[in-house]
C-alpha positions as CSV (number, residue, x, y, z in Angstrom):
1,M,-79.1,-23.1,36.8
2,K,-75.7,-24.5,36.0
3,K,-75.5,-27.0,33.1
4,I,-73.8,-30.3,34.0
5,K,-71.8,-32.2,31.4
6,T,-71.5,-36.0,31.3
7,L,-68.0,-37.0,30.5
8,N,-67.0,-40.6,29.5
9,Y,-63.5,-42.0,29.9
10,N,-61.9,-45.2,28.8
11,I,-60.0,-47.2,31.4
12,I,-57.3,-49.9,31.2
13,L,-57.5,-52.6,33.8
14,K,-54.3,-54.5,34.4
15,T,-54.4,-57.8,36.5
16,E,-51.7,-57.8,39.2
17,K,-49.7,-60.9,40.1
18,A,-50.4,-60.3,43.8
19,G,-54.1,-60.0,43.1
20,G,-56.5,-57.2,42.2
21,F,-56.4,-54.7,39.3
22,T,-54.5,-51.5,38.6
23,V,-56.6,-49.0,36.6
24,V,-55.2,-46.4,34.3
25,V,-57.2,-43.6,32.6
26,P,-55.1,-42.9,29.5
27,S,-56.7,-39.5,28.7
28,L,-56.0,-38.2,32.2
29,P,-52.2,-38.2,32.8
30,G,-51.3,-39.6,36.2
31,C,-54.8,-40.8,36.9
32,V,-54.1,-44.3,38.3
33,T,-55.9,-46.4,41.0
34,Y,-56.3,-49.9,42.3
35,G,-59.1,-52.3,43.3
36,K,-59.0,-55.7,45.0
37,N,-61.5,-57.0,42.5
38,L,-63.1,-55.9,39.2
39,E,-66.1,-54.3,40.9
40,E,-63.9,-52.3,43.3
41,A,-61.5,-51.4,40.6
42,K,-64.3,-49.9,38.5
43,A,-65.7,-48.0,41.5
44,M,-62.2,-46.7,42.4
45,A,-61.7,-45.6,38.7
46,A,-64.9,-43.6,38.8
47,D,-63.9,-42.0,42.1
48,A,-60.4,-41.2,40.8
49,I,-61.8,-39.6,37.6
50,K,-64.2,-37.4,39.6
51,A,-61.4,-36.2,41.9
52,Y,-59.1,-35.6,38.9
53,V,-61.7,-33.5,37.1
54,A,-62.7,-31.6,40.3
55,S,-59.0,-30.7,40.7
56,L,-58.8,-29.4,37.2
57,V,-61.9,-27.3,37.7
58,K,-60.6,-26.0,41.1
59,H,-57.4,-24.9,39.5
60,N,-59.1,-23.5,36.4
61,V,-57.4,-26.0,34.0
62,E,-59.4,-26.6,30.9
63,L,-60.1,-30.3,30.0
64,A,-58.4,-31.2,26.7
65,R,-61.0,-32.1,24.0
66,T,-60.4,-35.1,21.8
67,R,-62.6,-35.8,18.7
């Protein structure tokens, strides 16, 4: 059985003049997304983080550890 890790990431939500929120994940360079409202922005952030981490795993890139 494969052990699954739970990873937590901080996000930065920036209100956009035209509406909605841009979301940046500081610890994952280039991981940026957008949502029309706060709920959608958070859901999009979770999806972007999952995709980013899946890409790292697929390409055998180790996650940087910070502590």
